[in-house]
C-alpha positions as CSV (number, residue, x, y, z in Angstrom):
1,M,-46.3,45.7,-29.3
2,S,-43.5,44.7,-26.8
3,A,-42.0,40.7,-27.8
4,D,-42.9,39.8,-23.6
5,V,-46.5,41.1,-24.6
6,T,-46.7,39.2,-27.6
7,I,-45.7,36.3,-25.8
8,Q,-47.8,36.4,-23.1
9,S,-50.9,36.4,-25.2
10,S,-49.8,33.9,-27.0
11,I,-49.0,31.6,-24.3
12,A,-52.6,32.9,-23.2
13,I,-54.0,31.8,-26.6
14,A,-52.3,28.6,-26.4
15,Q,-53.4,27.4,-23.2
16,S,-57.1,27.7,-23.5
17,A,-57.9,26.7,-27.0
18,A,-57.0,23.3,-26.1
19,P,-57.3,21.2,-22.8
20,K,-53.0,20.7,-22.0
21,A,-51.0,20.8,-19.3
22,P,-49.7,24.4,-18.0
23,V,-46.9,26.2,-19.4
24,S,-45.3,26.4,-15.7
25,A,-43.1,29.6,-15.1
26,P,-39.3,27.8,-14.9
27,N,-40.4,26.6,-19.0
28,I,-41.9,30.3,-19.6
29,A,-38.1,31.3,-18.5
30,A,-36.2,29.2,-19.5
31,A,-37.7,29.3,-23.3
32,K,-37.3,33.3,-23.2
33,K,-33.5,32.8,-21.5
34,A,-32.5,30.4,-25.1
35,A,-34.3,32.2,-27.2
36,K,-32.7,35.2,-26.3
37,E,-29.1,33.8,-26.8
38,Y,-29.9,32.0,-30.2
39,E,-31.0,35.7,-31.4
40,G,-27.7,37.4,-29.8
41,V,-25.4,34.5,-31.4
42,F,-27.4,35.2,-34.9
43,I,-26.5,39.2,-34.7
44,S,-23.2,38.0,-34.1
45,E,-23.0,36.4,-37.3
46,F,-25.2,38.6,-39.0
47,M,-22.2,41.3,-37.9
48,G,-19.4,39.3,-38.3
49,S,-20.6,38.1,-42.2
50,M,-21.6,42.5,-42.4
51,F,-17.9,43.4,-41.3
52,S,-15.9,40.4,-43.2
53,G,-15.0,42.9,-46.2
54,I,-13.8,46.0,-44.3
55,S,-10.6,46.3,-44.5
56,T,-8.7,47.2,-41.0
57,D,-5.8,49.2,-43.0
58,G,-5.3,52.5,-44.2
59,P,-4.9,55.8,-42.3
60,F,-7.5,55.6,-39.4
61,G,-7.4,51.4,-39.9
62,G,-6.5,49.8,-36.2
63,G,-4.3,47.2,-38.4
64,Q,-3.9,43.6,-36.4
65,G,-5.5,44.9,-33.1
66,E,-7.9,45.5,-34.4
67,A,-8.6,42.7,-36.7
68,M,-7.6,40.0,-33.5
69,F,-10.3,42.3,-31.2
70,R,-13.3,42.5,-34.0
71,S,-15.2,39.3,-33.0
72,V,-15.3,40.8,-29.4
73,L,-16.5,44.1,-30.3
74,L,-18.9,42.4,-32.6
75,D,-19.9,40.7,-29.8
76,Q,-20.4,43.9,-28.0
77,Y,-22.7,45.4,-30.7
78,S,-25.0,42.2,-31.1
79,K,-25.3,42.1,-27.7
80,Q,-26.6,46.1,-27.4
81,I,-28.7,45.2,-30.2
82,E,-30.4,42.4,-28.5
83,A,-30.8,44.2,-25.5
84,R,-32.9,46.8,-27.4
85,G,-35.2,44.7,-28.7
86,G,-32.7,42.4,-31.7
87,F,-34.9,41.7,-34.4
88,G,-37.8,40.5,-33.0
89,L,-36.2,36.6,-32.9
90,S,-36.3,35.8,-29.5
91,A,-40.6,36.1,-29.4
92,A,-41.0,34.0,-32.4
93,M,-38.5,31.3,-30.9
94,T,-39.8,31.4,-27.9
95,K,-43.5,30.6,-29.0
96,Q,-42.1,27.8,-30.6
97,L,-40.1,26.2,-28.2
98,L,-43.4,26.3,-25.6
99,A,-45.4,25.0,-28.2
100,H,-42.7,22.0,-28.8
101,Q,-43.0,21.8,-24.8
102,E,-46.5,21.7,-25.0
103,A,-46.4,19.2,-27.9
104,R,-44.3,16.9,-25.3
105,A,-46.5,17.5,-22.6
106,Q,-49.2,15.2,-24.2
């Protein structure tokens, strides 16, 4: 099941469960954007930890240049992983962000 279907079904269940203020479309879009950005940062940090012990020396290493640009490479890796669905954190985070917005609206 895709993350968008999960989010939409969660929103529908949350809105039908009790007479709460409806979640507006801009709030849903902002929550999705914030959750995706957070997941991208999380994946980037995860990848940084994963690559921290790898040396840049050796016959095929990039030396100082690789060390300098490794963070840029890992950032691009994390964006590609996130674009392909990531770890699934953004769907859960979107659901929680919208739940907090609904609770504040009451």
